[in-house]
C-alpha positions in Angstrom: 28.2 6.1 -10.8 29.2 4.2 -7.7 26.6 3.4 -5.2 25.9 5.9 -2.4 26.9 4.6 1.0 23.6 4.7 2.9 23.9 4.6 6.7 22.2 1.6 8.4 20.8 3.3 11.4 20.1 0.1 13.2 23.8 -0.5 14.1 25.6 2.6 13.0 27.4 0.8 10.1 27.4 2.1 6.6 26.1 -0.2 4.0 23.8 -0.4 0.9 20.1 -0.8 1.3 18.7 -3.5 -0.8 15.4 -1.9 -2.0 11.9 -3.3 -1.6 10.0 -2.7 -4.8 6.3 -3.1 -5.4 4.3 -2.5 -8.6 1.5 0.0 -7.7 -1.7 -0.7 -9.6 -5.4 -0.6 -9.3 -8.3 -2.4 -11.0 -9.1 0.5 -13.2 -7.8 2.5 -16.1 -4.9 4.9 -15.7 -4.7 4.7 -11.9 -2.2 7.5 -11.0 -1.9 8.8 -14.5 -5.4 10.0 -15.5 -6.1 10.0 -19.2 -3.1 7.9 -20.3 -5.5 4.9 -20.9 -5.9 6.7 -24.3 -2.2 6.1 -25.2 -2.0 3.5 -28.0 0.5 1.4 -26.0 -1.5 1.4 -22.8 -3.5 -1.7 -21.8 -4.8 -0.6 -18.4 -8.3 -0.5 -19.8 -8.1 -4.3 -20.1 -8.4 -4.6 -16.3 -11.7 -6.6 -16.6 -9.7 -9.4 -18.3 -8.1 -11.9 -16.0 -5.4 -12.6 -18.6 -4.3 -9.0 -18.2 -3.5 -9.6 -14.6 -2.0 -13.1 -15.1 0.4 -11.8 -17.6 1.3 -8.8 -15.4 2.0 -11.2 -12.5 4.3 -13.3 -14.6 6.2 -10.3 -15.9 6.8 -8.8 -12.5 7.8 -12.1 -10.8 10.3 -12.7 -13.6 11.8 -9.4 -12.7 11.9 -10.4 -9.0 9.7 -7.6 -7.9 8.7 -8.0 -4.2 4.9 -7.5 -4.6 2.0 -6.2 -6.6 0.2 -3.6 -4.5 -3.4 -3.1 -5.6 -5.1 0.1 -4.4 -8.8 0.4 -4.1 -11.6 2.9 -3.4 -15.2 2.2 -2.5 -16.8 5.2 -4.1 -16.4 7.6 -7.0 -14.5 10.9 -7.0 -17.3 13.4 -6.8 -15.8 16.4 -5.2 -14.6 18.4 -8.2 -17.2 20.7 -9.6 -19.5 19.2 -7.0 -21.0 18.4 -4.6 -21.7 14.8 -5.5 -20.8 15.3 -9.1 -19.5 12.1 -10.7 -19.7 13.4 -14.3 -16.0 14.2 -14.6 -14.8 10.9 -13.1 -17.2 9.0 -15.4 -16.1 10.9 -18.6 -12.4 10.9 -18.0 -12.1 7.4 -16.5 -10.5 8.8 -13.3 -10.4 5.6 -11.2 -13.9 4.9 -12.6 -15.0 2.2 -13.1 -13.1 0.3 -10.4 -13.3 -3.4 -9.6 -12.8 -5.3 -6.3 -9.1 -6.4 -6.0 -9.2 -9.5 -3.9 -11.0 -11.4 -6.6 -8.1 -11.5 -9.0 -5.4 -12.7 -6.6 -6.0 -16.4 -6.9 -5.5 -16.2 -10.6 -2.2 -14.4 -10.3 -1.1 -16.7 -7.5 -1.8 -19.7 -9.6 0.9 -18.7 -12.2 3.5 -17.5 -9.7 5.4 -18.8 -6.7 7.1 -16.0 -4.9 5.7 -12.5 -5.6 3.5 -11.0 -2.9 0.1 -9.3 -3.2 -0.8 -6.3 -1.2 -4.5 -5.4 -1.3 -6.4 -2.4 0.0 -9.4 -3.1 2.2 -11.1 -0.4 4.4 -11.9 -1.1 8.0 -14.7 1.4 8.3 -17.2 -0.4 6.1 -16.7 -4.1 6.8 -17.1 -6.2 9.9 -13.8 -7.7 11.2 -15.2 -11.3 11.5 -16.1 -11.3 7.8 -12.8 -9.6 6.6 -10.7 -12.0 8.7 -12.3 -14.9 6.9 -11.8 -13.4 3.5 -8.1 -12.5 4.1 -7.3 -15.9 5.7 -8.8 -17.6 2.7 -6.6 -15.6 0.3 -3.5 -16.2 2.4 -4.2 -19.9 2.2 -4.7 -19.8 -1.6 -1.6 -17.8 -2.2 0.5 -19.9 0.2 1.1 -17.0 2.5 1.8 -14.2 0.0 -0.9 -11.8 1.1 -0.5 -8.3 2.4 -3.3 -6.1 3.7 -3.2 -2.4 3.2 -5.2 -1.1 6.1 -7.2 2.1 5.2 -10.0 3.8 7.0 -11.5 5.3 3.8 -11.5 8.9 2.7 -14.5 9.3 0.3 -17.9 10.4 1.5 -19.3 8.8 -1.7 -18.4 5.4 -0.2 -19.9 6.2 3.2 -23.2 7.3 1.7 -23.5 4.0 -0.2 -22.3 1.7 2.6 -23.6 3.4 5.8 -26.2 5.9 4.4 -24.3 8.7 6.1 -21.1 10.7 6.1 -17.9 8.9 7.1 -16.9 9.2 10.8 -14.5 12.0 11.7 -10.8 11.3 10.7 -9.4 10.5 14.2 -12.4 8.4 15.2 -11.9 6.3 12.1 -8.4 5.5 13.4 -9.7 4.8 16.8 -12.1 2.3 15.2 -9.3 0.9 13.1 -7.1 0.3 16.2 -9.8 -1.7 17.9 -10.5 -3.4 14.6 -6.9 -4.6 14.4 -7.1 -6.0 18.0 -10.2 -8.0 16.9 -8.3 -9.3 13.9 -5.2 -10.3 16.0 -7.6 -12.2 18.3 -9.2 -14.1 15.4 -6.0 -14.8 13.5 -3.6 -15.4 16.3 -5.6 -16.3 19.5 -8.6 -18.3 18.3 -6.8 -21.4 17.0 -3.7 -23.1 18.5 -1.0 -23.7 16.0 -1.6 -27.5 16.3 -5.4 -27.4 16.4 -5.8 -29.2 13.0 -4.6 -32.8 13.1 -6.4 -34.6 10.3 -6.3 -37.9 12.3 -8.0 -40.3 9.9 -7.8 -43.2 12.3 -9.5 -41.5 15.1 -11.8 -39.4 12.9 -10.6 -36.2 14.4 -10.2 -33.2 12.1 -9.4 -30.6 14.8 -9.2 -30.7 18.6 -12.1 -28.7 20.1 -10.0 -27.7 23.1 -7.5 -26.1 20.7 -10.0 -23.7 19.2 -11.7 -21.1 21.4 -14.0 -18.1 21.3 -12.3 -14.7 21.5 -15.3 -12.9 23.2 -14.3 -9.4 22.1 -16.4 -6.7 23.7 -15.2 -3.3 22.8 -16.5 0.2 22.1 -17.1 -0.4 18.4 -17.1 -4.2 17.9 -18.5 -7.2 19.7 -17.2 -10.4 18.2 -17.5 -13.7 20.1 -15.7 -15.9 17.5 -14.1 -18.3 17.1 -12.4 -17.6 13.7 -14.1 -19.7 11.1 -10.8 -20.4 9.2 -7.9 -22.5 10.4 -4.6 -20.6 10.7 -3.2 -19.5 7.3 0.6 -19.7 6.4 1.2 -16.2 7.8 -1.8 -16.1 10.2 -1.7 -12.3 10.0 -1.1 -11.0 6.5 1.7 -8.5 6.1 0.3 -5.3 7.5 0.6 -2.2 5.2 -0.6 1.3 5.9 -0.5 4.8 4.3 -1.7 7.4 6.8 0.6 10.2 7.9 -1.7 12.3 10.0 -1.0 12.4 13.8 -3.5 9.6 14.3 -2.3 7.8 11.3 1.4 7.9 12.4 0.5 6.5 15.8 -1.5 3.7 14.2 1.3 3.0 11.8 4.0 2.9 14.5 2.0 0.3 16.4 0.7 -1.9 13.6 2.3 -1.4 10.2 5.1 -3.4 8.8 5.4 -1.4 5.7 4.2 2.2 5.2 3.5 3.9 1.9 4.4 7.6 1.7 3.9 10.1 -1.2 5.5 13.4 -2.0 7.2 15.1 -4.9 10.6 15.3 -3.1 12.4 13.4 -0.2 12.2 16.6 2.0 8.4 16.4 1.9 8.3 12.9 3.5 11.5 12.8 5.5 10.0 14.2 8.7 7.1 11.8 8.6 9.5 8.8 8.2 11.6 10.0 11.1 8.6 10.6 13.4 7.1 7.2 12.8 10.4 5.4 13.3 10.7 7.2 16.6 7.1 6.4 17.6 7.8 2.8 16.8 10.3 2.6 19.6 7.5 3.5 22.1 5.7 0.3 21.0 8.9 -1.8 21.6 9.7 -2.1 17.9 13.0 -1.8 16.1 12.4 1.3 13.9 14.3 -0.3 11.0 11.7 -3.1 11.0 9.1 -0.5 9.9 9.7 -0.4 6.1 8.9 2.8 4.2 8.0 2.7 0.5 7.8 6.0 -1.5 5.4 6.4 -4.4 7.4 7.1 -7.6 6.7 7.0 -11.3 9.9 6.5 -13.4 9.9 7.4 -17.1 13.1 5.7 -18.4 14.9 5.9 -21.6 18.2 4.5 -22.8 19.3 8.1 -23.3 18.2 11.4 -21.8 16.6 12.3 -25.1 14.6 9.1 -25.3 13.3 9.5 -21.7 12.3 13.2 -22.4 10.6 12.1 -25.6 8.6 9.4 -23.7 7.5 11.9 -21.1 6.4 14.4 -23.7 4.5 11.7 -25.5 2.8 10.6 -22.3 1.9 14.1 -21.4 -0.1 14.6 -24.5 -2.6 12.1 -23.3 -2.9 13.3 -19.8 -6.4 14.4 -18.8 -6.6 17.7 -16.9 -10.3 16.9 -16.1 -9.3 13.6 -14.7 -6.4 15.1 -12.7 -8.7 17.7 -11.1 -11.2 15.0 -10.3 -8.5 12.8 -8.6 -7.2 15.8 -6.6 -10.7 16.5 -5.3 -11.1 12.9 -4.1 -7.6 12.7 -2.6 -7.9 16.0 -0.7 -11.6 16.9 -0.4 -10.8 20.2 -2.1 -12.9 21.3 -5.1 -10.5 23.2 -7.3 -13.4 24.3 -9.6 -14.0 27.1 -7.1 -10.7 28.7 -8.0 -10.2 30.8 -11.1 -7.8 29.6 -13.8 -5.1 32.1 -12.7 -5.8 32.1 -9.0 -3.0 31.0 -6.7 -4.0 28.1 -4.4 -3.7 28.4 -0.7 -3.3 25.8 2.0 -6.4 23.8 2.8 -7.3 21.1 5.2 -10.0 18.5 4.8 -11.4 15.4 6.5 -10.2 13.4 3.4 -6.4 13.8 3.7 -5.1 16.1 6.4 -2.2 17.7 4.6 -1.8 20.2 1.8 -0.7 18.6 -1.4 -0.3 22.1 -2.9 2.1 23.2 -0.2 4.1 20.0 -0.6 4.4 20.5 -4.3 5.5 24.1 -3.9 8.4 23.0 -1.6 9.4 20.2 -4.1 9.4 22.6 -7.1 10.5 26.0 -5.9 11.0 27.1 -9.5 7.3 27.4 -10.1 6.3 30.8 -8.8 2.5 30.4 -9.0 0.5 27.2 -8.3 -2.8 27.3 -10.0 -5.3 24.5 -10.5 -3.9 23.8 -13.9 -0.4 23.7 -12.6 -1.5 21.1 -10.1 -3.4 19.1 -12.6 -0.5 19.0 -15.1 1.7 17.6 -12.3 -0.8 14.9 -11.6 -1.3 13.6 -15.1 1.9 11.5 -15.2 2.5 9.9 -11.8 -0.2 11.3 -9.6 0.6 12.3 -6.0 4.1 10.8 -6.1 7.4 11.9 -7.8 7.8 11.5 -11.5 11.4 10.8 -12.4 12.6 11.1 -16.0 15.9 9.9 -17.2 18.3 7.2 -18.1 18.6 4.1 -15.9 21.6 5.6 -14.1 19.8 8.9 -13.5 16.7 7.2 -12.2 18.8 5.0 -10.0 20.6 8.1 -8.7 17.2 9.6 -7.8 16.2 6.4 -6.0 19.5 6.6 -4.0 18.7 10.3 -3.1 15.3 9.3 -1.7 16.9 6.6 0.4 19.6 8.9 1.6 17.5 12.0 2.3 14.2 10.5 3.4 15.4 7.1 4.8 12.9 5.1 2.8 13.4 1.4 2.3 12.0 1.1 -1.2 9.3 2.2 -3.6 5.8 1.7 -4.8 6.3 2.1 -8.5 3.4 3.6 -10.4 3.0 3.3 -14.1 2.6 6.0 -16.8 1.4 3.3 -19.3 0.8 -0.3 -18.5 2.5 -2.7 -18.8 5.3 -0.9 -20.7 6.4 1.2 -17.7 7.0 -2.0 -15.7 8.8 -3.6 -18.6 11.1 -0.5 -18.8 11.7 -0.9 -15.0 12.5 -4.6 -15.5 14.7 -4.3 -18.6 16.4 -0.9 -17.9 16.3 0.1 -14.3 16.7 -3.2 -12.4 20.0 -4.1 -14.1 21.4 -0.7 -13.0 20.2 -1.2 -9.4 21.6 -4.7 -9.3 25.0 -3.5 -10.6 25.0 -1.1 -7.6 24.1 -3.8 -5.2 20.8 -2.2 -4.4 18.3 -4.9 -5.7 18.4 -8.6 -5.2 19.1 -11.2 -8.0 16.3 -13.5 -6.7 13.8 -13.7 -3.9 15.4 -14.2 -0.5 13.0 -17.1 0.0 11.9 -18.5 -3.3 8.4 -19.8 -2.9 8.2 -18.2 0.5 5.7 -15.9 2.2 5.4 -12.2 1.5 6.7 -11.5 5.0 9.8 -13.7 4.6 10.8 -11.9 1.5 10.1 -8.4 2.8 12.3 -9.1 5.9 14.6 -11.6 4.2 14.3 -14.0 7.1 13.6 -17.6 6.1 11.0 -19.1 8.3 9.6 -15.7 9.5 6.1 -16.2 8.2 4.4 -14.8 11.2 4.7 -11.4 12.8 8.1 -10.5 14.2 8.3 -11.2 18.0 8.6 -7.5 18.8 5.3 -6.7 17.0 2.4 -6.0 19.4 0.3 -8.5 17.4 2.7 -11.4 18.1 1.6 -11.6 21.8 -1.7 -12.9 20.6 -0.2 -16.0 19.1 -1.5 -19.3 20.6 1.4 -21.6 20.1 1.4 -25.4 19.8 1.4 -27.3 23.1 0.2 -24.3 25.2 -2.9 -24.9 27.2 -5.6 -22.3 26.9 -5.4 -21.4 30.5 -1.7 -20.7 30.1 -2.3 -18.3 27.2 -4.7 -15.5 27.9 -6.1 -13.4 25.1 -4.7 -9.9 25.5 -7.2 -7.3 26.8 -8.5 -4.7 24.5 -6.8 -1.3 24.8 -8.3 2.0 23.8 -6.1 4.6 22.0 -5.8 7.9 23.9 
């Protein structure tokens, strides 16, 4: 099938989009496909072994995948059959246990040169001064290949352990996060001048004191005098990733995010959010096409339709209904144990994720007349909250094209059914098809470059784009402190 001509809305021309592709993983078993750790070909339960991650990084870089996105949570999924009931997560292995993701990046970076690493870290439970240091360190050690997925948290189980209370209200978490980002920009971009470090061995000067300054941030939520304890890293500010699609989340994303993760079982479910955020980005002086959208998708690929269908049927046998209901409870804050087996689910809203996944599924699969908790759980077992696409390489590529055409996404976060085989199937079966259609690159745009350079395909663009609000914080070489004022803190309305 010939490639679909996809309109490039930035200039009105019609051309193919070269997709941004990340592998979507987590330092746990199964991740988006609960129970599939039981499959004889699945190795996700080896997440405690550094070699597991080193080999995955090698495999994905050989395929020229843009990045490895590592999700994270800070608490257990304890909503289902709750309250505060971890029994089902523990027994089924539904994102339990889960390790801290930043720790493994240096090992993966040491055996690769170009692939990026996106890591989830919540703003609500960590002081910005400390996190700025941790992320700068990793950006140094990866030679500028770090991305930060900014989340505010959504599990009360995390809040109880970290703050001894419930998490702040949804919109307040985003207000806190907005100020948090301003602190981070000040530390990363304004605290050190580009040429502060000189390493002058003859004069014995490591850095010039007048090129490093305090930021003296005094805001509603944070007071940080600074200066940043790390010298500027290759990107200064890591690639900024985000996933919220509530009203507050959209505004935050339009201002800060360079790439946004969206999830839904059909393009129609997410198209409106994509369009709204692109429009909001204009209000912050940004080119809406520079905000990249990545849809969650789980491809099950076979060389023939029959082989793909057989794979999916095989995977489905191992899916855990208990684990799926547990994940749904954590993702939405809704305890489906309260519903009868044959009871139809209604729209619900929670402080966890302000949208109805059930309503989204009903729109995506109109052929299903009645959505019960078991219908929902069965959908989750292979692919989680995203779409699961089953077919030949050409059929899966067609579906990728449909998402780009109908939802205006720029690429995909690819979840696995089994690991690493799902990613091997993508590399060996799907990517050749996408390349033949001109929709995926043959090599990194900047081999050995930073994550940002390869996402935007702009050699030398290691820092934030000039249009990004964070770029105004940059203290450039040769500029006196008095001539570059640190921007004032602004408070979201």
